[in-house]
Phi, psi and omega in degrees: 000337179300320180297317181299313181298319183290320178298320179294323180296316177297319181294341182291345189263112158060062165262133184210148174196167181201151174291137181241346175201134352301156184301121179283178186291345178273359175094005177298155177205172185305322183291346182265011184306131176083352184263138172199085188293129176277158188304321184250020181295132188290331183259144182272102178282163184287334183283148170295162189279121164106015180302333187259031180238035175249103187201183179230131180269152167061045185251105181249132175305139183096344179269152180282334182208169179271148173270108189275348175285116187299326180292311179295324183297332185247355179250353178205166176294126178302333174218168184270354186232050177296148182273153176291153183304138177267341179256117182256356180291111182297327180296335179285339181289150186236352191232109167053033184279340184281106174079011181288142183275331180234130181276075188278356177260003191298332181261011179270160194307317186293338180288346174218074190303128178085346183279335185288148175293159179218145181288325176200138177293352177248009177085157177239135180298119180079007174084355182160193184279347187259123178280126183205085188295336183297336177240026175080008182273065175227150187278166172300156181301130178081003181248133179295143174304131177088002179295138179281131178299340176298336184275354179292145178290155180295141181292153174289341178271115183254144184237132179242132176241129178260145178311131173080357180271158179271123179232169183239152172227155183207152174215172185222144177261127174258317175222127198266117175246021178067215176078209182194179194214167175209155172249139184224154176243153170218123179295142182285001172277352180241165175292135183281067179269165176299324179297321179295314179295316182299327182289347182233047178291132185276146176263124182266152177288165182297331186282140171223160185219150166258127179224125177278124179060213183262009185272104181294340185290343181258019181295143172233120178282144177216163179275110181273176180227115182244151181229153176227350180267132180085002182270165176236132354295163183306128178084355179292147184268130175234155185237131177296133170306118188282354184262112180282144170281172174299154180283000178288165186298328180270352180083357180115009177285151184307144180264106188244140176295339180299337179281355176107321178195158180298150177290155175306138180069005181289141179296150178286166179301322179294320178293322180291315177050049177085005184259015182068232180271137167237145183290130173257359176225158176299165178299161183303324177206180184292125180287157181291332176227136179308128179089351182268084177203170180123201187250351182084213184307323186288000170300337181254009185299134182254001175085002184262337182079008183256011174087001177282168190227146173279348186260161167292161180299322180295315182286327176297318178298324178297316177299315182295314183298326179300328185259016178272050181241159172252143171262110188253131175238158178243152175210154173265126184300123182288165182276068176266161179305140176300139179152189182267141183225150162278142171245121181247129171261129179231124178245109176272117183280158174251322182293331185225161174276059182234149177227120175269142180206146174211158180233146171229192184230132174227153174243124178266129181234173174252017181269107184293348180265006183294156179256171184291321184203156173211161182266145176235000000 
């Protein structure tokens, strides 16, 4: 049991991701892929601060609500009645499934996609009402802790989807917790509840791409993995996060003395040699592009929550640059009623009981000549 507790403690720190296209209400965009500047981070990244901090803490399938206190969420079961996993397909699993002795991720959201409670389908600033920087539970700069993403003003970048046309959606990983995701719509004629979004889960095409920044010329197509069995609502399509973490117990998160002792299988200080975490095991599964795996920025995480790094500035930049990609999917716009819709991105994590979510705005039309987006 010592291993389970320690793995959970490491997982509590800093998993982050965000929708990058269509532009959500917090202003994220394709060029901001992988960026989420922390308050005391020494280098000035190009992204505004905090795109990747709209999420829900302590959300286990089978529970009626999420446990928003970050300490309780990661040191005990948020509820006493978590449900057994609904997805039994081992290939769908993303976290430490090869040879693990204890199935310690079984009650986390991705093991039962869509079944877990969520604080808001558009995310909560800092993951809940409790400020806790050591595990990333702090809000974006200038946003109150606990603000609902539903309350953000509509973006100046407006997106139009025409019936039957091929459109794109995209998101970015800042700190990798495995799991998988779905995109959902809710008509603005209805209340933007999780039930409304779940009822309009979008079906994605087989093709997926890795694209660094906003440059379409560097796209790489890869074989993605989508599931429909065991998901909620029944038959809804969810997609495995295609980026594997390291095969080590922490997935590649920084090995910090602040945690008390190195994690099992963690590289020694001599092996790291200023590089934060280095993988001592192969990635959890085959990466979409050779070499594209790991934990992202948190490979250099020092466990303090104050933005300092275990890595040299050069090596930290290398970890960050590797993760400045977008995961792009395509879909054919369904024959839904013409009108304005909320678009919700939901990422159910596997390493932790966390769910990332963001919302944007789209207008569905019957005009086959419509474009993806325009400025107003």
